[in-house]
C-alpha positions in Angstrom: 32.7 -4.1 55.2 36.2 -3.2 54.0 36.6 -0.4 51.4 37.3 -2.8 48.6 34.1 -4.8 49.3 32.1 -1.6 49.7 33.3 -0.5 46.3 32.3 -3.8 44.7 28.9 -3.7 46.4 28.2 -0.1 45.2 29.3 -1.0 41.6 27.0 -4.0 41.5 24.2 -1.9 43.1 24.4 0.8 40.5 25.0 -1.6 37.7 21.8 -3.6 38.6 19.9 -0.4 39.1 20.8 0.8 35.6 19.8 -2.6 34.1 16.5 -2.5 36.0 15.8 1.0 34.8 16.2 0.1 31.2 12.8 0.1 29.3 11.6 -3.3 28.1 9.3 -4.6 25.5 5.7 -5.0 26.9 3.8 -8.2 26.7 0.5 -8.1 24.9 -1.3 -8.5 28.2 0.4 -5.2 29.3 -0.1 -3.3 26.1 -2.7 -0.6 25.5 -2.0 1.0 22.1 -0.5 -0.1 18.8 -0.6 0.0 15.1 -1.2 -2.6 12.4 0.2 -2.5 8.9 -0.2 -4.9 6.0 -0.3 -5.1 2.2 -0.9 -8.8 1.4 2.2 -9.2 -0.8 1.6 -10.8 -4.3 3.7 -11.5 -7.4 3.0 -8.0 -8.8 5.1 -6.6 -6.0 8.6 -6.8 -7.5 10.4 -4.2 -5.4 9.6 -5.0 -1.8 11.8 -3.0 0.4 12.8 -0.4 -2.1 11.6 2.7 -0.2 11.5 1.5 3.4 14.2 3.0 5.6 15.1 2.7 9.3 14.5 6.5 9.6 10.9 5.9 8.4 10.2 3.5 11.2 12.2 5.5 13.7 10.1 8.5 13.0 6.9 6.6 13.4 7.9 5.2 16.8 9.3 8.5 18.0 6.1 10.4 17.1 3.5 7.9 18.2 5.3 5.8 20.9 3.1 2.6 20.6 3.4 -0.4 22.8 3.5 -2.7 19.7 3.2 -2.7 15.9 2.1 -5.5 13.6 3.5 -5.7 10.1 2.8 -7.7 7.0 4.4 -11.2 6.9 2.0 -13.3 4.7 -1.4 -12.2 3.5 -4.2 -14.1 1.8 -2.4 -14.5 -1.5 0.0 -16.7 0.4 3.3 -15.0 -0.5 5.7 -13.9 2.2 6.7 -10.2 2.3 10.2 -11.1 3.5 12.8 -13.6 2.0 11.5 -16.6 3.9 13.2 -20.0 3.8 10.3 -21.8 5.4 7.4 -20.3 3.5 6.5 -19.3 0.0 8.8 -16.4 -1.1 8.5 -14.0 -4.0 11.2 -13.7 -6.6 12.5 -10.2 -5.9 13.2 -8.4 -2.6 15.4 -5.3 -2.6 15.8 -5.7 1.2 14.5 -7.8 4.1 11.9 -5.5 5.5 11.0 -7.8 8.4 14.6 -7.7 9.6 14.5 -3.9 9.3 11.3 -3.6 11.3 12.7 -5.9 14.0 16.0 -4.0 14.2 14.3 -0.6 14.8 11.5 -1.9 17.1 14.0 -3.6 19.3 16.0 -0.4 19.5 12.8 1.3 20.7 11.8 -1.6 23.0 8.5 -1.9 21.0 7.0 -5.3 20.5 6.8 -6.5 16.9 4.0 -8.9 15.8 3.4 -10.2 12.3 0.2 -10.4 10.3 -0.1 -14.0 9.0 -3.0 -15.4 7.0 -4.1 -18.7 8.3 -6.7 -20.9 6.6 -6.8 -18.5 3.6 -3.7 -19.2 1.6 -4.0 -19.1 -2.2 -0.3 -19.8 -3.0 -0.2 -22.9 -0.8 -3.1 -24.4 -2.7 -1.6 -23.5 -6.1 1.4 -25.5 -5.1 -0.6 -28.3 -3.3 -4.0 -28.5 -4.9 -5.0 -31.3 -2.6 -4.7 -28.9 0.4 -7.9 -27.0 -0.5 -11.1 -27.7 1.3 -13.5 -30.0 -0.5 -16.8 -28.5 -1.6 -20.1 -30.5 -1.4 -19.8 -31.4 -5.1 -16.3 -32.9 -4.6 -14.3 -30.0 -6.1 -11.3 -28.4 -4.3 -11.4 -24.8 -3.2 -8.6 -22.6 -4.5 -8.4 -20.2 -1.5 -9.1 -22.0 1.8 -7.0 -24.8 3.2 -8.5 -28.0 4.6 -8.2 -28.9 8.2 -6.9 -32.2 7.1 -4.2 -31.1 4.7 -0.4 -30.9 5.2 -0.7 -27.1 5.6 0.1 -26.8 9.3 2.9 -29.3 9.5 4.6 -28.3 6.2 4.1 -24.6 6.1 2.4 -22.7 9.0 4.2 -24.2 12.0 7.7 -24.3 10.3 7.3 -20.7 9.3 6.2 -19.6 12.8 9.4 -21.2 14.1 11.4 -19.3 11.5 9.8 -16.1 12.6 10.8 -16.8 16.2 14.3 -18.2 15.7 15.6 -16.0 12.8 13.6 -12.7 13.3 12.8 -12.9 17.0 9.4 -11.3 16.5 7.2 -11.0 19.6 4.3 -12.9 18.2 1.7 -13.4 15.5 -1.8 -12.2 14.7 -3.2 -15.0 12.5 -5.8 -13.6 10.1 -8.2 -15.4 7.8 -9.0 -18.1 10.3 -12.4 -18.4 12.1 -14.2 -15.9 9.8 -12.8 -17.7 6.7 -13.7 -21.2 7.9 -16.2 -23.1 5.7 -17.6 -26.7 5.9 -15.1 -29.2 4.7 -16.1 -32.3 2.9 -12.6 -33.8 2.7 -12.6 -37.7 2.9 -10.9 -37.8 6.3 -13.4 -35.4 7.9 -16.3 -37.3 6.4 -14.9 -40.5 7.9 -14.6 -39.0 11.3 -18.0 -37.4 11.1 -19.8 -40.6 10.1 -17.9 -42.7 12.6 -18.9 -40.3 15.4 -22.5 -39.7 14.5 -23.4 -43.1 12.9 -24.8 -41.3 9.9 -24.1 -42.9 6.5 -23.0 -39.6 4.8 -22.5 -35.9 5.5 -25.4 -33.6 4.7 -24.8 -31.2 1.9 -27.8 -28.9 2.3 -28.9 -26.6 5.1 -32.4 -28.2 4.7 -31.0 -31.6 5.9 -31.9 -32.2 9.6 -28.3 -33.3 10.2 -26.8 -30.1 8.8 -26.5 -28.4 12.2 -24.7 -31.4 13.5 -22.3 -31.3 10.6 -21.6 -27.6 11.3 -20.9 -28.2 14.9 -18.5 -31.0 14.0 -16.7 -28.6 11.7 -16.4 -26.1 14.6 -14.8 -28.8 16.7 -12.4 -29.6 14.0 -11.5 -26.0 13.5 -10.7 -25.6 17.2 -8.6 -28.7 17.0 -6.8 -27.1 14.0 -5.9 -23.8 15.8 -5.0 -25.8 19.0 -2.5 -27.8 17.0 -0.5 -24.8 15.7 -0.8 -22.7 18.9 0.4 -25.6 21.1 3.2 -26.3 18.6 4.3 -22.7 18.7 4.2 -22.6 22.5 6.1 -25.8 22.8 8.8 -24.3 20.6 8.9 -21.0 22.6 6.4 -20.5 25.5 7.1 -16.7 25.3 5.9 -16.4 21.7 2.5 -14.6 21.8 0.0 -15.8 19.3 -3.7 -15.5 18.6 -6.2 -16.4 15.9 -8.0 -13.3 14.7 -11.6 -13.1 16.0 -11.3 -16.3 18.1 -13.7 -16.3 21.0 -15.4 -13.1 19.9 -18.9 -12.3 18.6 -17.9 -14.3 15.5 -16.9 -17.4 17.6 -19.1 -17.0 20.8 -17.8 -19.8 22.9 -15.7 -20.3 26.1 -12.0 -20.0 25.6 -10.7 -23.5 25.2 -7.5 -23.0 23.2 -4.4 -21.4 24.7 -4.4 -18.2 22.7 -2.3 -15.5 24.4 -4.8 -12.8 23.7 -8.0 -12.0 21.9 -8.2 -9.6 19.0 -10.2 -8.6 15.9 -10.4 -5.9 13.3 -13.5 -3.8 13.1 -14.3 -3.3 9.4 -17.4 -2.5 7.5 -19.5 0.7 7.3 -21.0 1.1 10.8 -17.7 0.9 12.8 -18.4 3.1 15.9 -21.5 1.0 16.8 -19.8 -2.2 15.7 -16.8 -1.4 17.9 -19.1 -1.0 20.9 -20.6 -4.4 20.2 -17.4 -6.3 19.5 -15.8 -4.8 22.7 -18.6 -6.1 24.8 -18.3 -9.6 23.3 -14.6 -9.7 24.3 -14.7 -7.9 27.6 -16.0 -10.8 29.8 -14.0 -13.6 28.1 -11.3 -13.6 30.8 -8.3 -13.0 28.4 -6.2 -9.9 27.5 -7.9 -8.3 24.4 -7.7 -5.5 21.9 -9.7 -4.4 18.9 -8.4 -2.9 15.7 -10.0 0.0 13.7 -9.4 0.4 10.0 -8.2 3.9 9.4 -10.3 4.1 6.3 -13.8 3.3 5.1 -14.4 1.6 1.8 -16.9 0.6 -0.9 -15.9 -3.0 -1.4 -17.2 -3.5 -5.0 -15.7 -0.4 -6.3 -12.4 -0.8 -4.4 -12.8 2.8 -3.2 -11.0 3.5 0.1 -11.5 6.8 1.9 -9.4 7.9 5.0 -11.4 8.4 8.2 -11.2 11.7 9.9 -9.5 11.8 13.3 -12.7 12.3 15.3 -14.1 9.2 13.7 -11.1 7.1 14.7 -11.2 8.6 18.2 -14.9 7.6 18.5 -14.0 4.0 17.7 -11.1 4.0 20.1 -13.3 5.4 22.8 -15.8 2.5 22.4 -13.0 0.0 22.9 -11.1 1.8 25.7 -14.3 2.4 27.7 -14.7 -1.4 28.0 -11.1 -1.9 29.4 -9.5 -3.2 26.2 -6.5 -2.3 24.2 -6.8 -0.4 20.9 -4.9 -0.6 17.6 -5.5 1.0 14.2 -4.8 -0.3 10.8 -2.8 1.7 8.2 -2.0 0.1 4.9 1.6 -0.3 3.8 2.7 0.8 0.3 3.2 -2.0 -2.2 6.9 -2.1 -1.5 6.3 -2.5 2.2 7.2 1.0 3.1 5.0 3.2 5.4 2.8 6.1 4.3 4.5 8.8 6.2 1.8 11.4 5.4 -0.4 9.6 7.9 2.0 10.1 10.8 0.5 13.4 12.0 -3.0 11.9 12.4 -1.5 8.8 14.0 0.3 10.9 16.5 -2.8 12.8 17.4 -4.7 9.5 17.8 -1.9 8.2 20.1 -2.3 11.3 22.3 -6.0 10.8 22.5 -5.6 7.2 23.7 -2.7 7.8 26.0 -4.6 10.5 27.8 -7.3 8.0 28.7 -5.1 5.0 29.5 -4.8 5.7 33.3 -8.5 5.5 33.6 -9.4 2.8 31.1 -6.7 0.2 30.8 -7.9 -3.0 32.4 -11.1 -1.5 33.8 -14.1 -3.6 34.5 -17.7 -2.8 33.7 -20.4 -2.2 36.4 -23.3 -4.7 36.0 -26.5 -2.9 35.1 -28.1 -4.4 31.9 -27.3 -7.8 30.4 -27.9 -8.3 26.7 -28.2 -12.1 26.1 -26.1 -13.5 23.2 -28.0 -16.9 23.1 -25.3 -19.1 21.5 -27.8 -22.0 21.4 -30.3 -19.9 19.4 -27.5 -18.5 17.2 -26.4 -22.0 16.2 -30.0 -23.0 15.5 -30.5 -20.0 13.1 -27.1 -19.6 11.5 -25.9 -21.8 8.7 -22.2 -21.0 8.7 -19.4 -22.2 10.9 -18.5 -18.8 12.4 -19.0 -15.1 11.6 -22.5 -13.8 11.1 -26.1 -14.0 12.4 -25.9 -11.2 15.0 -27.7 -8.3 13.3 -30.7 -8.2 15.7 -28.4 -8.5 18.7 -26.1 -5.7 17.6 -29.1 -3.4 16.6 -30.7 -3.8 20.0 -27.4 -3.0 21.7 -27.2 0.2 19.6 -30.7 1.2 20.7 -29.8 0.7 24.4 -26.5 2.6 24.1 -28.2 5.4 22.3 -30.5 5.6 25.4 -27.3 6.1 27.5 -27.7 2.7 29.3 -24.7 0.7 30.5 -24.9 -2.7 28.8 -22.8 -5.9 28.9 -23.2 -8.8 26.5 -23.5 -12.2 28.1 -23.0 -15.4 26.1 -24.5 -18.7 27.2 -21.4 -19.8 29.1 -21.4 -16.5 31.1 -25.1 -16.5 32.1 -25.1 -18.9 35.0 -22.3 -17.2 37.0 -23.2 -13.6 36.1 -26.9 -13.1 35.4 -27.9 -12.5 39.1 -25.6 -9.4 39.2 -27.7 -7.5 36.6 -30.9 -5.5 37.2 -32.3 -6.2 33.7 -31.9 -8.9 31.1 -32.7 -8.1 27.5 -33.4 -11.0 25.1 -33.1 -9.6 21.5 -35.3 -11.7 19.2 -33.8 -15.1 20.0 -35.9 -18.2 19.5 -35.3 -21.9 20.4 -33.7 -20.9 23.7 -31.6 -23.4 25.6 -34.1 -24.9 28.1 -31.7 -24.8 31.1 -31.0 -21.2 30.5 -34.6 -20.4 29.9 -35.4 -21.8 33.3 -32.5 -19.8 34.7 -34.1 -16.6 33.3 -37.5 -17.5 35.0 -35.7 -18.0 38.3 -33.9 -14.7 37.9 -37.3 -13.0 37.4 -38.8 -14.7 40.4 -35.9 -13.4 42.5 -36.6 -9.8 41.5 -34.8 -9.4 38.2 -36.5 -7.9 35.2 -36.5 -9.3 31.6 -37.3 -7.5 28.4 -38.1 -9.8 25.5 -37.9 -8.2 22.1 -39.8 -9.7 19.1 -43.1 -11.5 18.6 -41.4 -14.9 17.9 -39.1 -14.5 20.9 -42.0 -13.8 23.3 -43.5 -17.2 22.4 -40.6 -18.9 24.3 -42.4 -17.6 27.5 -45.9 -18.1 26.3 -47.0 -20.4 29.2 -45.5 -18.2 31.9 -47.1 -15.0 30.5 -50.5 -16.6 30.2 -51.3 -14.8 26.9 -52.6 -15.9 23.6 -51.1 -14.9 20.2 -53.2 -13.9 17.2 -51.7 -14.7 13.8 -48.1 -14.8 12.9 -45.5 -12.0 13.2 -45.1 -10.0 10.0 -42.3 -7.8 8.7 -44.1 -4.5 7.8 -42.2 -1.5 6.4 -43.2 1.7 8.3 -42.4 5.4 8.1 -41.5 7.1 11.4 -41.6 10.9 11.6 -40.4 13.2 14.3 -39.7 16.9 14.3 -39.8 17.2 10.5 -37.5 14.2 10.1 -38.6 11.0 8.3 -37.2 7.6 8.5 -38.1 4.0 7.5 -38.1 0.8 9.6 -39.4 -2.7 9.4 
């Protein structure tokens, strides 16, 4: 090699080495820790952008070094927090806060996702009253959009393309979707339902024998709804990362059929440490990258009273998620002008240190099969009268008891039972009735082959009445009891 060629080679080598050494924005599947911000912009917010500065975002990223952040884009009121041309904008913006967030996060090689309210969009229905879902009495809802409206084609999909083409965000976290879904009695849905089932009309009461069939049809339509917008986004840009909040979780306990890029949910409510443990186990075996979000505050909903959580509380919630191999994010509210509450930064930095110290041991880890807690989806659908989100109190409570006893537990949904049950030493069936017969027989075969089953609840035991060879006296009753131990008194039913 002559000197000139050698010089060119060395130049290219070092140039490529420098390029390769540059940090890059992580994909969601690679990410472990992040922050979520939102404020659900509304017409009362007349100075969006007034206080937000690049330095404010710089400081956050320098102090906490997250893999990603999520910021407000469009909340449940339906107004965009940035000067959108594709969505429903407010009248006054003092600056484009989404562009500022993208500028600074790009400089730090931190991924930027947007919080976008899905089915729940009040402004869209104000402008298009016929977009609301239809109630059983024929009236239109003012908050939730119908699966058969122009909402996706005219608003959500065009706005997602704008977010990609103009702002180059990394992806979207679509809120207000599965957990907000309600039965829709719009004419087109009714036509499809009656044509498919042969029924003359759609049932309007949970006492109607066909009501469960109607709920299941609505679930299928909801999945068609999210598939449409997720496929459209991926067709526009395959690298855009998008999910529907709480899809394929405890709230939507089904096999993953729609091409979401990751699974995620926000743990709210009053019992968040135990709930985080439950929600993590419902996501851990679904075969997709996943994370869970903790709210950084507790609240009394009716009083609108929000109280910050102490650092140990947030660390406990994070630990429950990380121990199952998932990613963790925490939610910190933006100010009404979209700026960040900088007084939270010190606690956020400490929480980051706590998570990062455990990342080498937890990220992507898999559980060791010991005890399986059955999430009987068949039974859940028999007992629950909503589309998604609810009906798991007994399941979650039994899990809490098992974890309090220091037992390692996985949650198995119906579609996970056949391939996985034999790997576990014990199966716990928590008060489920009307079990799927195929899976009931699978449980009996599992026991014959040496497995153990613990069935909780008088009604649940009746599913195995013939195999147990026992008789039952009377009906189960809910009886309040006092339980005392070591000078402490508690009450149970």
